[in-house]
C-alpha positions as CSV (number, residue, x, y, z in Angstrom):
1,X,0.0,0.0,0.0
2,X,1.3,3.4,-0.9
3,X,0.2,6.5,1.0
4,X,-0.9,9.6,-0.9
5,X,-1.2,13.4,-0.3
6,X,-4.8,14.2,0.5
7,X,-4.3,17.9,1.1
8,X,-1.6,20.4,2.2
9,X,-1.4,23.9,3.7
10,X,1.1,26.4,5.0
11,X,0.0,29.0,7.5
12,X,2.9,31.4,6.7
13,X,2.2,31.5,3.0
14,X,-1.3,30.9,1.9
15,X,-1.8,29.8,-0.8
16,X,1.7,28.2,-0.9
17,X,1.3,26.9,-4.4
18,X,1.2,30.4,-5.8
19,X,3.5,32.2,-3.4
20,X,6.6,33.8,-4.9
21,X,9.7,34.2,-2.6
22,X,12.2,37.1,-3.1
23,X,15.0,34.6,-3.5
24,X,14.3,30.9,-4.3
25,X,17.7,30.0,-3.1
26,X,17.1,31.3,0.4
27,X,13.8,29.8,1.7
28,X,12.6,28.1,4.8
29,X,9.1,27.4,6.1
30,X,7.0,24.7,7.7
31,X,4.2,22.9,5.7
32,X,1.5,20.5,6.7
33,X,0.5,17.5,4.6
34,X,-2.5,15.4,5.2
35,X,-1.5,11.9,4.1
36,X,-3.6,8.8,3.9
37,X,-4.3,5.7,1.9
38,X,-5.8,5.9,-1.6
39,X,-8.9,3.9,-0.4
40,X,-9.6,6.3,2.5
41,X,-11.1,9.8,2.5
42,X,-9.0,11.4,5.3
43,X,-5.6,11.0,6.6
44,X,-3.2,12.1,9.3
45,X,-1.2,15.3,9.5
46,X,2.5,15.4,8.9
47,X,4.6,18.5,9.4
48,X,7.8,19.0,7.4
49,X,10.2,21.9,7.0
50,X,10.9,23.0,3.4
51,X,14.3,24.7,3.2
52,X,17.1,25.5,0.7
53,X,20.7,24.6,1.4
54,X,21.6,28.3,1.6
55,X,19.2,28.7,4.5
56,X,20.6,25.9,6.7
57,X,23.2,26.5,9.3
58,X,25.8,23.7,9.7
59,X,25.0,23.3,13.4
60,X,21.3,23.1,12.8
61,X,19.2,19.9,12.9
62,X,17.7,18.9,9.5
63,X,15.3,16.3,11.0
64,X,11.9,16.5,9.3
65,X,13.3,18.8,6.6
66,X,13.2,18.5,2.8
67,X,16.3,20.2,1.5
68,X,16.3,21.8,-2.0
69,X,18.9,23.5,-4.0
70,X,16.3,26.0,-5.3
71,X,12.7,26.3,-4.2
72,X,9.9,25.5,-6.5
73,X,6.5,24.2,-5.4
74,X,6.4,21.4,-8.0
75,X,9.7,20.2,-6.7
76,X,8.3,20.1,-3.1
77,X,5.4,17.9,-4.3
78,X,7.8,15.7,-6.2
79,X,10.1,15.3,-3.1
80,X,7.1,14.4,-0.9
81,X,5.9,11.9,-3.5
82,X,9.3,10.3,-3.5
83,X,9.2,10.0,0.3
84,X,5.7,8.4,0.1
85,X,7.1,5.8,-2.4
86,X,9.8,4.9,0.2
87,X,7.1,4.5,2.9
88,X,4.9,1.8,1.5
89,X,3.7,-0.9,3.8
90,X,1.1,-3.5,4.6
91,X,-1.0,-1.3,6.9
92,X,-1.3,2.2,8.1
93,X,0.7,1.6,11.3
94,X,3.7,0.4,9.3
95,X,3.4,3.3,6.8
96,X,2.9,6.1,9.4
97,X,5.9,4.7,11.4
98,X,8.1,5.0,8.2
99,X,6.7,8.4,7.4
100,X,7.5,9.7,10.9
101,X,11.2,9.3,10.2
102,X,10.9,12.0,7.5
103,X,8.0,14.2,8.7
104,X,6.7,15.0,12.2
105,X,3.5,12.9,12.6
106,X,0.7,14.4,14.6
107,X,0.5,11.1,16.6
108,X,4.2,10.7,17.1
109,X,5.0,9.6,20.6
110,X,1.2,9.3,21.4
111,X,0.4,7.0,24.3
112,X,-3.2,6.0,24.8
């Protein structure tokens, strides 16, 4: 089973798909993706930082970050789709566990 993007949003730049940055080589922001299975309506929220290499400090953590040489929204979607291809599994628990290595999952570290 392969997960898919159900929706996305960015509170800092809305709508993100049409936002133009002053310098596409110097970008950083957080973006939320709702990701689920193709046979389901909804999904879970995964937060990921989108950043260009010029905007990252050498001492800074790049956990849950998609790094780009130059920002373009189609490239962001392509990178997320590549991550989703790497995170296929037999059930949602397996898939979400894999995804949480790349993106911050809303239920990460949840204890019932």
